[in-house]
C-alpha positions in Angstrom: 108.4 89.5 144.2 106.4 88.1 141.3 104.2 91.1 141.3 107.2 93.5 140.8 108.5 91.5 137.9 105.2 91.7 136.1 105.0 95.5 136.6 108.5 95.9 135.2 107.6 93.9 132.0 104.4 95.9 131.6 106.2 99.2 132.0 108.7 98.2 129.4 106.0 97.3 126.9 104.2 100.6 127.5 107.4 102.5 126.7 107.9 100.7 123.4 104.5 101.6 122.1 104.3 104.4 119.4 107.6 105.9 120.5 109.4 102.6 119.8 108.1 102.5 116.3 108.8 106.1 115.6 112.3 106.2 117.1 114.2 103.3 115.6 115.1 100.9 118.4 117.2 97.7 118.0 114.4 95.3 118.9 112.0 97.0 116.6 114.1 96.7 113.5 111.1 95.3 111.5 109.2 98.5 112.1 109.4 101.6 110.0 113.0 102.5 109.2 113.5 105.9 107.7 114.3 105.8 104.0 114.9 108.5 101.3 112.6 109.1 98.4 112.8 111.9 95.8 109.7 114.1 95.1 110.0 116.8 92.4 113.8 116.6 92.6 114.0 117.0 96.4 114.9 114.3 98.9 112.4 113.4 101.6 113.0 111.2 104.6 110.0 109.0 105.3 109.3 105.9 107.3 109.5 102.7 105.1 106.1 101.1 104.7 102.8 101.1 102.9 100.9 104.3 102.3 97.6 105.4 100.6 98.8 107.9 97.9 96.8 110.8 99.3 98.4 110.3 102.7 101.9 110.0 101.2 101.3 113.3 99.3 100.6 115.0 102.6 103.7 113.5 104.2 106.0 114.8 101.4 104.3 118.2 101.0 102.6 117.6 97.6 99.4 119.7 97.3 96.3 117.4 97.3 95.1 119.0 94.1 98.1 117.7 92.2 98.6 114.3 90.7 101.5 112.2 91.7 103.4 109.9 89.3 106.1 107.4 90.1 109.2 107.2 87.8 109.8 103.5 87.1 112.5 102.5 84.7 112.4 106.0 83.2 108.6 105.9 82.6 106.0 107.9 84.5 103.4 105.7 86.3 100.3 107.7 87.3 99.2 107.0 90.9 95.6 107.2 92.0 95.0 109.0 95.3 93.2 106.0 96.7 95.7 103.3 95.8 98.4 102.1 98.1 102.1 102.2 97.5 105.0 100.5 99.3 107.9 102.7 100.1 111.3 100.8 100.4 113.6 103.8 99.7 115.0 105.2 96.5 111.6 105.8 94.8 111.3 108.8 92.6 108.0 110.8 92.3 106.9 113.7 90.2 103.8 115.8 90.9 101.9 117.8 88.3 98.6 119.6 87.7 95.7 117.2 87.2 94.9 116.5 83.6 91.3 116.7 82.2 89.2 113.5 82.3 89.3 113.0 78.5 92.0 113.6 75.9 
């Protein structure tokens, strides 16, 4: 009987792998809950969490050749493609053509 109990526990763990994180389940509340961010005036639903800016741009459909700025307290904060950002929900982003290296 012990053997059956172990199989059941292992089976449950296997089912909760990636699907458990992707599909919000009660016992995985600390995993990526979907939140809404605004990019170029359009709402996007993305999993809460930390992203490299270049990956986040792909997720929300911003062309890799464009720069992404975050609007914080009414000011634009340029984001480097290699930096990480934490998405909690409610963030506002604007993409634009890349500027030249010097002004």
